[in-house]
C-alpha positions in Angstrom: -136.0 63.2 56.9 -135.3 64.4 53.3 -135.6 61.9 50.5 -132.9 63.7 48.5 -129.6 61.9 48.1 -126.7 63.5 49.9 -125.3 64.8 46.6 -128.3 67.1 46.2 -127.5 69.0 49.4 -124.7 70.8 47.5 -127.1 72.2 45.0 -128.0 75.9 45.6 -131.7 76.7 46.1 -133.2 73.4 44.8 -137.0 73.8 45.1 -137.9 70.7 47.2 -140.0 69.4 49.9 -139.5 66.3 52.2 -140.3 64.0 49.3 -137.7 65.6 46.9 -137.6 68.1 44.1 -140.7 70.2 43.3 -141.7 71.0 39.7 -144.3 73.4 38.4 -144.1 72.3 34.8 -143.3 69.0 33.1 -140.2 70.3 31.3 -138.6 71.1 34.7 -138.9 67.4 35.7 -137.5 66.4 32.3 -134.5 68.6 32.8 -134.0 67.3 36.3 -134.2 63.7 34.9 -131.6 64.4 32.3 -129.1 65.7 34.9 -129.7 62.6 37.1 -129.3 60.3 34.1 -126.1 61.9 32.8 -124.6 61.8 36.3 -125.6 58.1 36.6 -123.8 57.4 33.4 -120.7 59.1 34.8 -120.8 62.0 32.5 -120.1 64.5 35.4 -119.9 64.5 39.1 -122.4 66.1 41.5 -119.6 68.6 42.3 -119.2 69.6 38.7 -123.0 69.9 38.3 -123.3 72.0 41.5 -120.6 74.3 40.3 -122.2 74.7 36.9 -125.6 75.5 38.4 -124.1 77.9 41.0 -122.3 79.8 38.2 -125.6 80.1 36.3 -127.4 81.4 39.4 -124.5 83.8 40.2 -124.5 85.2 36.7 -128.2 86.0 37.1 -127.4 88.1 40.1 -127.2 87.7 43.9 -130.2 85.8 45.2 -132.0 85.6 41.9 -133.7 82.1 42.1 -136.9 83.1 40.5 -136.0 81.4 37.4 -134.3 78.4 39.2 -135.3 75.8 36.5 -134.2 78.0 33.7 -130.8 78.3 35.4 -130.9 74.5 35.8 -131.5 74.1 32.0 -128.7 76.7 31.2 -126.3 74.9 33.4 -127.2 71.6 31.7 -126.6 73.0 28.3 -123.3 74.5 29.3 -122.0 71.4 31.0 -123.1 69.2 28.0 -121.2 71.5 25.7 -118.2 71.7 28.0 -118.1 67.9 28.3 -118.5 67.5 24.5 -121.6 65.3 25.0 -123.3 67.5 22.3 -122.1 70.5 20.4 -123.8 73.8 20.7 -125.1 73.4 17.1 -126.6 70.1 18.0 -128.2 71.5 21.1 -129.7 74.4 19.0 -130.9 71.9 16.4 -132.7 69.9 19.1 -134.0 73.0 20.8 -135.6 74.2 17.5 -137.0 70.7 16.8 -138.5 70.6 20.3 -140.2 74.0 19.8 -141.6 72.9 16.4 -142.8 69.6 17.8 -144.4 71.3 20.9 -146.2 73.8 18.6 -147.5 71.0 16.4 -148.7 68.7 19.2 -152.3 68.9 20.4 -152.7 69.9 24.2 -152.5 66.8 26.4 -150.7 64.6 23.9 -147.1 63.4 24.3 -144.6 65.4 22.2 -142.7 63.4 19.7 -139.5 65.3 18.5 -138.4 62.6 16.0 -140.3 63.9 13.0 -138.8 67.4 13.5 -135.1 66.3 13.7 
């Protein structure tokens, strides 16, 4: 039996096993957690999320799920902007700060974005 909540069944091509989603890099789990948290806070429905993700995957081309988590992140950015949770400028500012923080952080240490905002 799958540990995924029923809402996740509507998501196209979610990399998962019987225990739930499967991640190959930490940022993928973080993007997943952001979607779950925004949904829990009532910012969007699972249906809205599934539609946004499906649109990103469809835009990449039929059957292209090789960059699934990049599609996931793009859908998150699109939905956050559409719902006016953060502007595109704010998202770009945070993305740039994240990249600078990641480059400045020694391997194996937690990344702290605050000094770069």
